[in-house]
Each structure stands twice: as structure tokens, then as C-alpha cells.
N, C-alpha and C positions, 0 to 999 in steps of 0.2 A: 504494500500500500504506500502510495506516495504521500509525503508530508506536505501539507498546505499551511502557509504562513500568512497571517494578515499583515499586509504592508501598511495599510492605513484604514482607519475608521472615520467616516465623515458623518457627523450628527446634524440633524435639521435644527432649526431655531427653537423648537419646543423641547428637544431632548427625548422625544418619544420614538423617533425613527432614525436609523442609521444605515449606511451602506459600507460594507467592507470590501476593499480591494484586496484580493488575495493572489499570492504567487505559489506556484508548485515547484517542486525540486527540479523539474525540467525547464524552468525559466519561463513558463507560460503564466498568464494572468486571467483572472475572472472577477466578477463582482456578485454580491448577494445582499439583499435587503433584510433588515431586522426591525422589530418594534419592541417596545416594552410598555407596560401599564404603570403609571405613576403610583397607583394604589397597591401594586403588587411588587414586592422587592425580590422576586425570584429570578430576575435577569431578562435577557434579550431572547426573543423568539424569532425564528425565520418568518419572514413576511414579505409579500409583494415580489417585486421584480428581482430576478437574478439572471445572470448571463448563461445562456445555453451554449454560448460560443467560448472558445479559449482564444485569448489575444496574445500577440507576440511581445507586447510591452505594457508597462504600467499605464502609460499615457493613452494607449489604445483602449484599455479597459475603462479608464476614467472617462474618456470621451464617449464611449458607449453608454456608460451609466448616466452621464449628464443628458444624453439624448433620450434616455428611457424614463428617467425619474424626474417628475415635474419640479420638486422642491430643490433640485440641484441646478436648475436652469441659470441661476446667477452665480454659480460656482466658477471661479476664475479658470479659464481654459489653459492658462500658462502655469497653473499650480503644479508644484513638484512636491512629492512626499518627502 
């Protein structure tokens, strides 16, 4: 089983949603959405969009996430982790 490492977690303004940009041992990247309930302290749950594709770079995965997830629309495109 290949190890997946979270390169960056990006939270929305409410702190209830986040997107993780992840890297595999093979050097490929993907993203996945999560949510949490403020009244429940048990952590983050997978939710919403995730990439079904594997991207060749962090920037490609981030660009795909920004195009897919509405609350990321104002995220700077030149952002580097």
C-alpha cells in the first residue's frame, strides 16, 4: 500500500470545510474535501468533492480543486504550499 501524505490543508472562512492536497510516494497529487460539525468534537469527515484524477504536480491538483470547489474561487492561483 502506498503512503499518502497531506501536503496542505486549506480551510474555508467558517472553519467547517477543508480541502486536503495530498501526495503519494510516486510523486502524484490529488485532493479531497472534508467537513466537521462545530457541535461535534470528533474531527473531520470526508465530504463533497474529491479528485478522481491523479495530477502530476501540487499546482495541478490545487488548480483542479479551485475549479471544482466554489469557496476556493478566491484562493490565490500563485499560492505555493
